[in-house]
C-alpha positions as CSV (number, residue, x, y, z in Angstrom):
1,X,0.0,0.0,-0.1
2,X,2.8,2.4,0.9
3,X,4.6,1.9,-2.4
4,X,1.4,2.4,-4.5
5,X,0.5,5.6,-2.6
6,X,4.0,6.7,-3.1
7,X,3.5,6.1,-6.8
8,X,0.4,8.1,-7.0
9,X,2.1,11.1,-5.3
10,X,4.8,10.8,-8.0
11,X,2.5,10.7,-10.8
12,X,0.6,13.8,-9.4
13,X,3.8,15.7,-9.2
14,X,4.7,14.7,-13.1
15,X,1.4,15.4,-14.5
16,X,0.8,18.8,-12.8
17,X,4.4,19.8,-13.4
18,X,5.4,22.1,-16.5
19,X,7.9,19.4,-17.2
20,X,5.4,16.5,-17.5
21,X,4.0,15.8,-20.7
22,X,1.0,13.4,-20.7
23,X,-2.2,14.9,-22.0
24,X,-4.3,13.0,-19.5
25,X,-3.3,11.6,-16.2
26,X,-3.5,7.7,-15.7
27,X,-6.5,6.4,-13.9
28,X,-4.7,4.8,-11.2
29,X,-7.4,4.8,-8.6
30,X,-8.6,1.2,-9.6
31,X,-5.1,-0.1,-8.8
32,X,-5.2,0.8,-5.2
33,X,-6.5,-2.1,-3.1
34,X,-7.7,-1.8,0.3
35,X,-7.3,-5.0,2.2
36,X,-10.0,-6.4,4.3
37,X,-8.5,-5.9,7.7
38,X,-10.4,-9.0,9.0
39,X,-8.1,-11.1,7.0
40,X,-5.4,-10.1,9.0
41,X,-6.7,-10.6,12.5
42,X,-5.4,-13.8,14.1
43,X,-8.4,-16.0,15.1
44,X,-9.7,-16.1,18.9
45,X,-8.6,-12.8,19.9
46,X,-10.7,-10.2,21.7
47,X,-10.8,-6.5,20.7
48,X,-8.7,-5.4,23.6
49,X,-6.0,-7.8,22.6
50,X,-6.1,-6.8,19.0
51,X,-5.9,-3.1,20.0
52,X,-2.9,-3.8,22.3
53,X,-1.1,-5.6,19.5
54,X,-1.9,-2.8,17.0
55,X,-0.6,-0.2,19.4
56,X,2.7,-2.2,19.9
57,X,3.1,-2.6,16.1
58,X,2.5,1.3,15.6
59,X,4.9,2.0,18.4
60,X,7.5,-0.5,16.8
61,X,7.2,1.3,13.4
62,X,7.8,4.7,15.0
63,X,10.9,3.4,16.9
64,X,12.2,1.9,13.6
65,X,11.6,5.2,11.8
66,X,13.2,7.1,14.6
67,X,16.4,5.0,14.3
68,X,16.4,5.5,10.6
69,X,16.0,9.3,11.0
70,X,18.9,9.3,13.6
71,X,21.1,7.3,11.3
72,X,20.6,9.9,8.5
73,X,21.3,12.9,10.6
74,X,24.5,14.7,9.5
75,X,25.3,12.5,6.7
76,X,26.2,13.6,3.0
77,X,24.0,10.8,1.4
78,X,25.2,11.4,-2.2
79,X,28.8,10.6,-3.2
80,X,28.5,10.8,-6.9
81,X,27.6,13.9,-9.1
82,X,24.1,13.4,-11.0
83,X,25.8,14.2,-14.3
84,X,29.3,14.3,-15.7
85,X,30.2,17.8,-14.4
86,X,33.4,18.0,-16.6
87,X,31.0,18.3,-19.7
88,X,28.9,20.8,-17.9
89,X,29.0,24.6,-18.9
90,X,26.8,25.8,-16.2
91,X,23.9,24.9,-13.7
92,X,20.8,27.0,-13.6
93,X,19.8,27.1,-9.9
94,X,16.3,26.3,-8.5
95,X,13.7,29.0,-8.7
96,X,13.7,30.1,-12.4
97,X,10.4,31.4,-13.5
98,X,9.6,31.2,-17.2
99,X,6.5,30.4,-19.3
100,X,4.3,27.9,-17.7
101,X,6.9,27.7,-14.8
102,X,5.0,30.3,-13.0
103,X,6.1,29.5,-9.5
104,X,9.9,29.3,-8.9
105,X,10.9,26.0,-10.5
106,X,11.6,22.9,-8.3
107,X,14.5,21.8,-10.4
108,X,17.8,22.7,-11.7
109,X,19.0,22.7,-15.3
110,X,22.5,21.2,-16.2
111,X,23.6,22.6,-19.4
112,X,26.4,21.0,-21.5
113,X,29.4,22.7,-23.3
114,X,28.6,21.0,-26.5
115,X,24.9,21.2,-27.7
116,X,25.4,17.9,-29.5
117,X,27.6,15.9,-27.1
118,X,26.1,13.1,-25.0
119,X,26.4,13.7,-21.2
120,X,26.4,11.0,-18.7
121,X,23.8,10.7,-16.0
122,X,24.5,8.8,-12.8
123,X,22.6,7.7,-9.8
124,X,24.1,9.9,-7.0
125,X,23.6,7.2,-4.4
126,X,22.5,3.6,-4.0
127,X,18.9,3.1,-4.6
128,X,16.5,1.9,-7.1
129,X,14.7,3.2,-10.2
130,X,10.9,3.1,-9.2
131,X,9.0,5.0,-11.8
132,X,9.9,5.9,-15.6
133,X,7.6,8.0,-18.0
134,X,8.2,8.2,-21.6
135,X,7.3,11.9,-22.4
136,X,6.0,12.6,-25.9
137,X,3.2,15.4,-25.5
138,X,4.2,18.7,-24.2
139,X,2.0,20.6,-21.5
140,X,2.4,24.3,-22.4
141,X,0.4,27.4,-23.3
142,X,-1.4,27.1,-26.6
143,X,0.9,28.0,-29.5
144,X,4.1,27.2,-27.7
145,X,6.0,25.0,-30.1
146,X,8.0,22.2,-28.4
147,X,8.9,18.9,-29.6
148,X,9.2,16.2,-26.8
149,X,10.5,12.6,-27.0
150,X,12.5,11.8,-23.7
151,X,12.1,10.3,-20.2
152,X,11.3,11.2,-16.7
153,X,13.3,8.9,-14.2
154,X,12.8,8.6,-10.6
155,X,15.3,6.9,-8.3
156,X,14.4,6.2,-4.5
157,X,17.3,6.5,-2.1
158,X,17.6,5.9,1.6
159,X,16.5,8.3,4.2
160,X,13.3,9.4,2.4
161,X,15.3,11.1,-0.4
162,X,14.7,10.7,-4.2
163,X,16.5,11.8,-7.3
164,X,14.4,13.0,-10.3
165,X,15.7,13.4,-13.7
166,X,13.6,15.0,-16.5
167,X,14.3,14.9,-20.2
168,X,16.6,12.1,-20.2
169,X,17.3,11.5,-23.9
170,X,18.8,8.0,-23.9
171,X,18.2,5.9,-20.6
172,X,20.0,2.6,-20.1
173,X,18.7,-0.5,-22.0
174,X,17.1,-2.0,-18.9
175,X,15.0,1.1,-18.5
176,X,14.0,1.4,-22.1
177,X,13.0,-2.4,-22.1
178,X,11.0,-1.9,-19.0
179,X,8.9,0.9,-20.5
180,X,8.5,-0.7,-23.9
181,X,5.6,0.9,-25.6
182,X,3.9,2.1,-22.4
183,X,3.6,5.7,-21.3
184,X,4.8,5.1,-18.0
185,X,5.8,2.1,-15.7
186,X,6.4,1.3,-12.1
187,X,9.4,-0.8,-11.7
188,X,12.2,-2.0,-9.2
189,X,15.6,-1.6,-10.8
190,X,18.4,-1.7,-8.3
191,X,21.2,0.8,-9.0
192,X,24.6,1.5,-7.3
193,X,26.0,4.7,-6.4
194,X,27.7,6.2,-9.4
195,X,26.0,3.8,-11.9
196,X,25.0,5.1,-15.3
197,X,21.3,5.5,-15.8
198,X,21.3,7.2,-19.1
199,X,22.7,10.2,-21.2
200,X,21.3,13.5,-22.5
201,X,22.3,16.1,-25.1
202,X,22.6,19.8,-23.9
203,X,20.1,20.1,-21.0
204,X,18.5,17.9,-18.3
205,X,16.6,18.8,-15.3
206,X,17.5,17.5,-11.9
207,X,16.2,17.7,-8.4
208,X,16.2,16.0,-5.1
209,X,12.9,15.2,-3.2
210,X,13.3,15.1,0.6
211,X,10.3,14.0,2.6
212,X,11.9,15.8,5.8
213,X,12.6,19.1,3.8
214,X,12.1,22.1,5.8
215,X,10.4,24.5,3.4
216,X,9.1,28.0,4.2
217,X,5.5,28.1,2.6
218,X,2.8,29.8,4.5
219,X,0.0,27.3,3.7
220,X,1.4,24.0,3.1
221,X,-2.1,22.4,2.2
222,X,-2.2,24.6,-0.9
223,X,0.4,22.3,-2.5
224,X,-1.6,19.0,-2.0
225,X,-0.9,16.5,-4.8
226,X,2.7,17.7,-5.7
227,X,6.1,17.3,-4.2
228,X,6.8,21.0,-4.3
229,X,7.2,21.0,-0.4
230,X,10.0,18.5,-0.7
231,X,12.6,20.6,-2.4
232,X,15.4,22.6,-1.1
233,X,18.9,23.2,-2.4
234,X,20.0,20.0,-4.0
235,X,23.8,20.7,-3.5
236,X,23.3,20.3,0.2
237,X,22.8,16.5,-0.3
238,X,26.1,16.0,-1.8
239,X,29.7,15.2,-0.3
240,X,31.8,18.3,0.2
241,X,34.1,17.9,-2.8
242,X,31.1,17.3,-5.2
243,X,29.2,20.0,-3.5
244,X,32.0,22.5,-4.1
245,X,32.4,21.7,-7.9
246,X,28.6,22.1,-8.3
247,X,28.4,25.4,-6.5
248,X,31.3,26.7,-8.8
249,X,29.2,25.6,-11.8
250,X,26.1,27.4,-10.6
251,X,25.2,30.8,-12.2
252,X,24.1,31.9,-8.7
253,X,26.8,33.6,-6.8
254,X,25.0,34.0,-3.2
255,X,23.7,31.5,-0.9
256,X,21.9,29.1,-1.3
257,X,24.1,28.5,-4.5
258,X,21.7,25.7,-5.7
259,X,18.8,28.0,-5.7
260,X,15.5,28.7,-3.6
261,X,11.9,28.4,-4.1
262,X,10.2,29.3,-0.7
263,X,10.0,33.0,-0.4
264,X,6.7,33.3,1.6
265,X,6.5,35.5,4.5
266,X,3.2,35.4,6.5
267,X,1.5,38.7,6.4
268,X,3.8,40.1,3.5
269,X,3.2,40.3,-0.2
270,X,6.3,38.3,-1.2
271,X,6.0,34.7,-2.1
272,X,3.4,32.3,-3.8
273,X,-0.4,33.1,-4.4
274,X,-3.1,31.2,-6.0
275,X,-6.3,32.8,-7.5
276,X,-9.3,32.1,-5.2
277,X,-11.5,29.2,-6.5
278,X,-8.7,27.7,-8.7
279,X,-7.8,24.6,-6.3
280,X,-4.4,26.3,-5.6
281,X,-1.4,24.3,-7.0
282,X,-3.5,21.8,-8.5
283,X,-5.4,24.0,-10.7
284,X,-8.8,23.6,-12.4
285,X,-7.4,22.1,-15.8
286,X,-4.4,19.8,-16.2
287,X,-3.6,21.4,-19.6
288,X,-3.0,24.7,-17.9
289,X,-2.9,24.0,-14.1
290,X,-0.7,27.0,-13.7
291,X,-3.5,29.5,-14.8
292,X,-4.3,30.7,-11.2
293,X,-0.7,30.6,-10.1
294,X,1.1,33.9,-9.0
295,X,4.5,34.7,-7.7
296,X,5.8,38.0,-6.5
297,X,9.4,36.9,-5.5
298,X,13.0,37.3,-6.7
299,X,15.1,36.1,-9.6
300,X,17.0,32.7,-9.1
301,X,20.3,34.2,-10.6
302,X,20.2,37.7,-8.9
303,X,18.0,37.6,-5.8
304,X,18.0,41.4,-5.5
305,X,15.9,41.6,-8.7
306,X,12.2,41.5,-8.1
307,X,10.0,39.3,-10.3
308,X,6.4,39.1,-10.9
309,X,5.3,35.8,-12.5
310,X,1.7,35.4,-13.5
311,X,-0.1,32.2,-14.8
312,X,-2.5,34.4,-16.8
313,X,-1.3,37.6,-17.9
314,X,-3.4,37.6,-21.0
315,X,-5.9,34.8,-21.9
316,X,-4.1,31.5,-22.0
317,X,-0.6,33.1,-21.6
318,X,1.6,33.1,-18.7
319,X,4.2,35.8,-18.5
320,X,7.1,37.0,-16.1
321,X,8.5,40.4,-15.7
322,X,10.8,42.6,-13.7
323,X,9.4,45.9,-12.3
324,X,10.4,49.2,-13.1
325,X,12.8,50.8,-10.6
326,X,12.9,47.4,-8.9
327,X,10.8,48.7,-6.1
328,X,9.0,48.5,-3.7
329,X,10.2,45.3,-2.2
330,X,7.4,43.0,-1.8
331,X,8.8,41.6,1.6
332,X,8.0,45.2,3.1
333,X,4.5,45.3,1.8
334,X,1.6,44.4,4.2
335,X,-1.9,45.4,4.8
336,X,-0.9,49.1,5.9
337,X,0.8,49.6,2.5
338,X,-2.5,50.3,0.6
339,X,-2.6,49.8,-3.2
340,X,0.9,49.2,-4.9
341,X,1.6,49.8,-8.4
342,X,4.2,47.9,-10.2
343,X,5.1,48.8,-13.9
344,X,6.0,45.5,-15.6
345,X,9.1,45.5,-17.8
346,X,11.8,43.1,-19.4
347,X,15.1,42.6,-17.7
348,X,18.8,41.8,-18.7
349,X,21.8,40.4,-16.9
350,X,25.1,42.3,-16.8
351,X,28.6,41.2,-15.7
352,X,31.2,44.1,-15.2
353,X,28.8,46.3,-17.2
354,X,28.7,43.9,-20.1
355,X,25.4,42.3,-21.3
356,X,25.3,38.6,-20.6
357,X,24.4,36.4,-23.6
358,X,22.6,33.7,-21.3
359,X,24.7,30.9,-23.0
360,X,28.2,31.1,-21.4
361,X,29.2,30.4,-17.8
362,X,29.3,33.7,-15.8
363,X,29.5,34.4,-12.1
364,X,28.4,37.6,-10.3
365,X,25.5,38.4,-12.5
366,X,23.5,41.6,-11.9
367,X,19.9,41.8,-13.2
368,X,18.7,45.1,-14.3
369,X,15.0,46.1,-15.1
370,X,14.4,47.9,-18.4
371,X,12.5,51.2,-18.8
372,X,9.7,50.6,-21.2
373,X,6.6,49.2,-19.4
374,X,4.6,46.5,-21.1
375,X,1.8,46.6,-18.5
376,X,1.0,47.7,-15.2
377,X,-0.2,45.7,-12.0
378,X,-2.2,47.0,-9.0
379,X,-1.9,44.9,-5.8
380,X,-3.3,45.4,-2.3
381,X,-3.1,43.1,0.7
382,X,-6.6,43.0,2.2
383,X,-5.9,40.2,4.7
384,X,-2.6,38.7,5.9
385,X,-3.0,35.9,3.5
386,X,-5.3,37.5,0.9
387,X,-4.5,40.0,-1.9
388,X,-6.7,41.9,-4.6
389,X,-4.9,42.1,-7.9
390,X,-5.5,43.4,-11.3
391,X,-3.1,43.5,-14.4
392,X,-3.4,46.0,-17.2
393,X,-1.7,44.9,-20.2
394,X,-0.1,47.5,-22.6
395,X,-0.6,50.2,-20.2
396,X,1.9,52.2,-18.2
397,X,1.5,53.4,-14.7
398,X,0.2,56.8,-15.7
399,X,-2.7,55.2,-17.5
400,X,-3.8,53.3,-14.6
401,X,-5.8,55.0,-11.5
402,X,-7.3,52.3,-9.6
403,X,-9.0,48.8,-9.5
404,X,-11.8,47.9,-11.9
405,X,-14.5,45.2,-11.7
406,X,-12.0,42.9,-13.3
407,X,-9.9,42.8,-10.3
408,X,-9.3,39.3,-8.8
409,X,-8.4,37.9,-5.4
410,X,-5.7,35.5,-4.6
411,X,-4.8,33.6,-1.4
412,X,-2.0,31.5,0.0
């Protein structure tokens, strides 16, 4: 039962993630079998004895879990890098917001030096491959042209930690054979630490799920059905030598070097929001589950740059912007701040005064908002966990005087 439930959570993550690609989620409900508890009760036992033994079993399970947790404390679990770092140009850290990735992304991107060279993917620790999806149908806003034919691979490790690779071009033969002509499979393929699990060309997504992760979201129930709550800086799970090398490859020059996704501050504007009535992270429709998502937070490469990311800037179109003047800071906005006006602009990165081409490895990047406004956003905190918001595409700040009847409400 535990394994099946875990599989469902994995699938929910995949099919409501911007990097999952099935048009329709698999109907797994029918595969979940609830055992008849009477079949497991020894004969000739009264209810008191059964309750006593059940309590003992529950306590034993808790004790075993406590021992496992104790054994995991302070250990760098992963002793191998997830990819061949010698072939990597740079790592894009967690937290990027782009297109349908409206909330800060819960995975990193590992870009190769050569667009055509195959780059090895390794299991960073001992474990087993438990789920594979062959991805052939993109989930994106209408009009987004994106060909997809690659794989999602999940590896379960000890201590409640999993490795997830997205866009694996060429999995090893054992994995390909297990998938066959299916869209997805649940398997049990043991892998050793450092074992090759596949290759990719140019870019692959990677993250670590940690069931014990301490993430800073105001209302954790809003992320039900996803594994968004289980993601923190992946670099922290690696041995010191590998961690140092990965940090050096990262485009982010301030801690946490592997990125950050949780900016929420209770009672402040900063962080993630969901349009009221849209089922929070899950969304109303799989094909645009991000439609009601909103993040008012910071750039993943330069955390001083304010970002506004909207699931519906225009009908069926998600967009991301910086704000003109890079102010006011959303971490300082509360109910006493009144109506806030943000002019929405493009942004560019610079290094030592020179514009960055977004293709070559560069440290100490500085994000700067442009001057031309593509629209204006009005926002007001009406409650500690509720905001009123309206976006005005193609209007500058001088053309916007207040909310209209089209304003919407968002909650944590």
